[in-house]
N, C-alpha and C positions, 0 to 999 in steps of 0.2 A: 652532098653529105660531108660533114666534117668529122674526121677521125682523129682521135687523140691517142698518143702512145701510152703504154703502161707507165712509163716514167713520168709523164705529165700527171696522170691520175695519182701516182704516189706522192708527187709534190703537192698537188692540190689537197691530198688527204691530211696534210699537216694543219690545215685550217678547219676548225669545227664551228659550225654556225647553229647547230641545234643538238639538244640532248634530251633524253627521256629518263626521268628519275622516279624512284619510289619514295614516298614520304609517309610518315606515320607519327601522329601525336602520341605522347606518352599516356599510359593508362593512369586513372586516378588512384589514390591510396584508399585503403580500407577504412571504414568508419569504426567508431567504438560504441556499439548500441547501449551498453550498460550505463555509460556516462554521457551519451549524446555527442560524442566526439566526431568531428568531420575529417575525412581523409583529404589529403592535399590534391589539388588539381594536377593533371598530367602536363608535362611541358609541351610547348607549341613548336611547330617547325616554321621558320621564316626564311624567305629568300632575300638576301641583302646585297645591294650593289657596291662593288669596290672598283676603284678607278684602274688599278693595275692587274686586275684579274682577267683571265681568258677562259673560255669553255674548255679548251684543251688542257689547261692547268687543272681545272676542276675535275675533268675526267681522269687525269693522271693521278691526282691526289686521292680521289675516291673511286677506284675502279669498279667497286660493287654497285655504285650509284644508288645506294640505300641510305636514307636519312631518317633516323628514329629519335624522337625526343625522350627525355628521362621520365620515369614514373613518379607520380606524387607520393609523398611519404604517408605511411599509415598513421592513423590517430592512435595515441597511446596515453597512458596515465600522465607521463611527464610532459606531453605536448598534445593536448586534445585536438588542436587545429593542426593537421598535418601540413608540412611545407610543400610548396609547389615544385613539380619536377623541373629539371633543367631544360631550358629551351635549346633547340638545335637550329643553328644558322647555316644556310647554304650560301657561300660566297660566289657571286656571279659578276660578270662585267657590266658596266653601265650600258644601257641600250637593249635590255632584255624584255621580251614579251613573254609572259607566263600564261599558259593555257592548260586546261584539264584534258582528260582523255577524249572528251567529245569535241574538242576544239574551241570550247568556250573560254573567252579571255578572262583570266583571274585578275590580271593587272599588268602594269608596265613599270619598269625601273629606268627612269630617264636621267637621274643624276646620282652622284655618289651619296651613299648612306640611305637611299630610298629602300624601303622594305615592304614586303608583302607576306601576310599570313597565309600559308598554303595548307597546313594541317593542324587542326586544333586539338589540344589535349583533352582527355576525358575528365569529367568532374569526379571529385572524390566522393566516397560513400557518405551519405547524410540521411536524414529522416525521410526525405522525398524518394530516395532510392533504396529504402530499407537498409541503409548503411552499407550497401554494396557499391563498389566503384564501377565507373563506365570506362570502356576502352576508348583510346584515342582515335581520331579520324585517320583513315588510311586513304591515300590518294596518289594516283599516278599524275605527274605533271610533265609538261614539255617546256623546255627553255628554248626560245627562238631568238637568235641574235640578229638585230637589224642595226647596222652601224649608224651611229649618230655623228654627223659632220655638218659643218656650215655649208660646204660646197661639195657636190658630187660630180665627178668628171664622167661624162657620158660620150661614148664614141665607139666606132667599130675598131677591130684590132689594127694595130700598127698606125693609129692616127697620131701617135706621139704623146699620149697621156702620161706615160711613165717619165718621159723626158721633161714634160712640162712640170710634173710634180717635183722632180729633182731641182728644177730651176726656181720655182716659187717657194720651196720649203727646204728643210734639212733632211727630208726623207731620201733614202737611197734605194729606190726600187730597181729591179733587174731591167736592163735596157738592151735591146738587140733589134736587128733589122728583119725580124720575122714575126708573123702574127702570133697571138696568144702568149706574149712574154709574161704578162701579168696573169697569174693563175689563182691569186688570192687577193683580197682587198688590201691596199696599202694606204696608210694614213700619214699625212704630213701636216705641218702647221706653218702658216705664213705669219712671220713676225713683223709688225709695223714699228715705226720709230717711237710712237707714243705707247709702246708695249702692248698694244691690242693684238690678240692672237686669233687667227681664223683657221679652223681645221678643214682639211681638204681630203676627200676620199677618192682614191683612184680605183675604179671598179673594173673588173675584167671585161675585155671587149665584147660587146654584143655582136650577134650576127642576125641576118634576116631569119625570121621565124623564132626568135628568142621568146616571144610571148607564148609560143606553143611548147616551150621548154626545150627547144633545140639548143645545141651547144651547152652553155652553162645556164641559159635561160632563166627560169625562176630562181635559181640558186642565188643569183646576184641582182636580178631586177628588183627584188624586195629591198635590197639595201638602199636603193635610190629613194624609197618612200621616206626614209628617216634623215634626209638631208634638207636643209632649209632652202637651198636653191641649186639649180643645175647649171653646169658649165659644159656645153657641147664643144667637143674638140673634133675638128674635121681636117683632113688632108686636102690642101688646095688643089692638088693634082688628081684627086679622086681616090677610089678604093676598089680593090679587087682581091677577094679572099684567096682564090686559087685559080688555076687554069680551067677549072670546070665551072666556075661561077661568072656571072656577068659583071662587067666593069660598070662602076657607078661614079658619076661626077660628084663634085662637092655638094651641089644643090640636091641631087638625088639622094646623097648620103644623109643630108639633113632631113629630107622628107621621110626617108625610111626609118631613121632614128625616132622621129616624131610618131610615126605610125606604130612602131614597136611599143613605145611607151603608152600610146593610146589603147592599143589592144590588150595590154597587160592591165592597166588601170588608168582610166581617163583622168582621175584626180591629179596624176603626175603632171599633166599639161598646164595645170593652174599654178604650178610653182614658178617663182621668178627664174628667168633663164638668161644666160649670157652665151655668146658664141665666140670661141677662139679659132681663127682660121690659121692653121699651122703650116709649117714648111714654106714660109714666104721667101726663104733664101734660094728656092729652086728657080731655074730659068722659066721665063714667061709667067711667073707667079702673079705679078702686078696685073697683067692683062686678064688672067683668070679671076683675080679678085674683083676687078671692076665688073666682069660678067656676072659673077656670083651676087654682088650687091644689087645689080639690076634685077636679077631673078628673085631675090628676097624682097625687094621693094614692090614687085609686081608678080607675086607667085601664081595668080590665077591665069596669067598669060602663058604659063609654061606647063600647067598641069595636064594639058592634053597629050604631053609626051609620055605620061605615066600610064601604067595599067591601072584600072579602077581600084583594084585591091591594094595598090601601093599609096593611094591618096588619103591622107589623114582627114578626119572630119573638120578639124581646125588646124591651121598652120601655127607653128610656134612663133610667138612674138618675143624677140630678144631685146632686153633692156640695153645691152651694149654689144657691139660687134667689133672685135679687136683682131687685126692681122698680127701674127706673131711668128717667131722662129724659135722653137725650143732648143735648137742647136746653137744658134748665134746669140740668143738672148734678146733679139729684136722684139719690141712690144711687150716684154714681160712686165716692166714697171708700170706701164699703162694698164695692163690687164689687172695687176694687183690693186691699182687705184680703183678700177671699175668694180672689182669684187667688193672692196671695202665700201664704196659708195652705195652699191646695190643693197648690201646687207644692212647698212645704216638706215637707208630709206625704208627697207622692209621692217626694221625694228621700230622706226617712227610710226609706221602705219599700224603695227600691232599695238603699240602703246596708245595711240589715238583711239583705236577700236576698243581697247580695254577701258580707257577713261570714259568713253561714251556709254559703255555697258554699265559701269559703276554709277554714272549720273542717272541713267534710266532706272536702275534698281533703287536709288535714293528717292527719285520722284515717285515711284510706285509705293515705296514704304511710307513716304510722307503723306501721300494721298489716302492710303488705308488708315493712317492714324488720325487724319483731319476729318474723316467722315465718320461720325458717331453711329453706333448701331441703331436701326429703326425701332420705333415704338413696339412694332409687332415682335421684333426679335427680343426686345427686353421683356415684354409680357410673356413670351414663350419661355424665356429663360427662368422667369419667376415661377411659372407653372411647374417647370421641371424641378426647381428647388423645393417647392411646396410638396 
């Protein structure tokens, strides 16, 4: 069992990844029965994505966590059509999933200025309502942050993910020689010579049993879902969390990481994946790397060494395997090149699939237009008209 001190929990508490909010659309305005005037519609409540916003800032700015839109104006002699109530906008970070109280997804905000209507204003008084206004929609919503990044770093604690992030980007994560240095997600950006930018998310280290919500478990496994590709980072000398846990070789580490992702959500294994074998500056690292490569090329020959519960249904296929040292900088440029190449290839595949889908839709449309309706259909239509 892993025990975290109160100090660690306090530090982790600085990062907020979900919020529960009360929202209410504005009530409509009163109608004017004598002159047939209609009251204004109540304002709506919208959730709007902003690049520099965080959920912590939202909570600090609106501690009551209540968002109510303005009421519609009443109909009057000088303005028979009442004006609409003022809309209420809730500023949230990019990468938010909005759900209702029952867990049903209302929508997602994946880029800046995306917006979702979460509570509609009531209609103003009119003839249909006997000129009485209706109240606005009241709704409890949940904001769930899932980081959006091109690359998500996946690895057990102390694999060197924070050091790697500081090497490939301008991020300055906390780095130390003990497990659980990273207690909240860190974001960095790789800058290329052609000004292309690639975002990288350093996620807190997983542990065995993370899929069962052990350690930080589901708290950060969910962030991996919103990355375009995964970058596994393993220590060539293996991993041991504490004196009470079993030592794992680099190959066992990869198998266990794969199993944790599989047990949490199988779809994660379909993401493009790269492997960075870190700490190649250590003694005997080259010999261990050659052994690891042999194991990865023929994984079935070594699975008998594992307990059945540790073996994933399918082994991870890496597009690139790069030996690196996050301390000396060895292999970092090659890794950055492989990340860029993998992302470009992924974008090309997505574009090709999109074009094929568009062509298919055009063919279906042209086929439906080129085939005239049958005589029976025309006759039936005429009968309906008559």
